N, C-alpha and C positions, 0 to 999 in steps of 0.2 A: 701668345706672348711667351718669350723665352728669356730667362735671366741668366747671364753668363758671369761667372766669377773667376778670379785668378789673375796672375801677372800678365798673361798673354790675351786677356779678354778683348782688348781693342783690336789687336791684329786678327784674332779669330772672327770677331764681329765684322771687320772690314772685308774679310774674305767671303763672307756670305751676304753682304749688303748689295742689293740690286734685284734683278728679276731672275727667278728660278723657273725653268720650263720643265713640265712633266708630260711625257707623251704616253698616252694609253687611252684606249677606247673606254667609254663609260660602262661600268658593270650594271648600272641601274637602267640605262636606256640603250639597249643592245643595237638598235638601228640608227642611233644618232651618229652623224658624221664627225662630230668634234672629237679630235684626238689630242690637241694641244691645250694644256692647262698652264696658267701662269700664276705665280705667287710673288708678290712684292715683299722684300725683306728690308726693313728700315731700322735704323737706330733711333730710339726714342729717349730724349734726355729727361732726367728727373726734373719735375718742377721745383722751383725754389721753395724752401720750407719757410712758412711764416708761422710763428708760434700762435696758437689759438688762445692761450692764457697769458696775461700780462704779468711779468715779474715786477715787483715794486721798485727794484733798483734800476729798472729800465725806463722809468717814468720821471720826468721833471715836472713838478707842480709849482706854479706861481699864482699868486693871488693879486687881485686888482679890485678896484671899486666898480660896482655895477652901475650902469647908466639906466635911464628910464625913470618911470614914476616911482615914488616911494618917499618923497620928501627929504627931510634933513637926515633921516637914518642912513640913506644910501651914501651920503657924502662923508660919513664918519666911519664906516666899516668896510673892510676888504672882503666882501662875501663872494664875489665872482672868482672863478678858478679857471686857469688855462693849464691843460695837461698835454705834454709832448712825449710821445713814445720814441725814445732815441734810436733804437735799431731800425724802425720803419719810417720815421719822420712824420707819422700821423699826429695831427694836432686837433684838440677839441677845446672849446671854451664853453663854460656852463655858468649861467647866472640865473637859473630858474628859481632857486630857493633863497630864503633869507639866511640860511645857515651855511657857513663855509664847509663844514663837515659833510653836510648833505650834498653840496655841489661837488666836493671831491669824489664822493662815492658815485655820483652820476657821471662825472668825467671819466672815471675808470671804466664804468659800465659802457659808456658810449665808445671809448677807445676799443674795448673788446668787440663791440658790435661792428665797428669799422674794420677791425682786423679780420673778423670772420667774413665780412662781405668781400674784402680784398682777396682772401683765400679762396672763396667760392668763385669769384671772377677769374682768378688765375687758373683754378682747376678746370673751369668751363673752357677757357681759352686753350689750355693744354689738350683737353678732350677733343675740341674742334680741330686742332692741328693734327692730332692722330687720325681723326676721321678723314681729313683732307688728303692724307698720304695715298689713299687708294687711287686718287686722280693722277698720281705721278708714276703709275705702273707702265713700263715700256714693254711691249710685247714682242719687239723685233730683235732685241739684243740681249739674250739671257747670259748671265755669268756662269750658270751651272745648268746642266741638262740631265734629267733622269728619265728612265723608261721602265714600263711594266709595273706589275703589282709589287714587286720587291724593291722598287726605287733604285735600280741599278744606274750608277752615274756614268754618263757618256761624255767623252771629251769632244 
């Protein structure tokens, strides 16, 4: 993997994107017939960055009455909590505990877990996409050709 920086990085990267051919006999297997070696050069975009820790100003918390068993106490207190992470749009609702404060803490914890899971899924998808690039290697139409041990470029 090569990282390229500077104003002309996209033009430079585009001039190298494609199949590179290198012609040379193997130094390790002297009697092997293969002389053509191919390398695929691809641009890999950066995955979108999802923050792993939640900033309090990014979360909207609303309270509501919890349903289910509990008698008259549930009809009088807003102990359930809904938390929405504004940048990602992830939402969780928690009504596990009787305390609104405990439910808020659980909601933030669950939002962080959801965000971490989303990040892991995105990283896995990105890694699979990189792995699949080797299937797109064209061996018949190189954009650059090199020969010999010193990688002399041939037109």
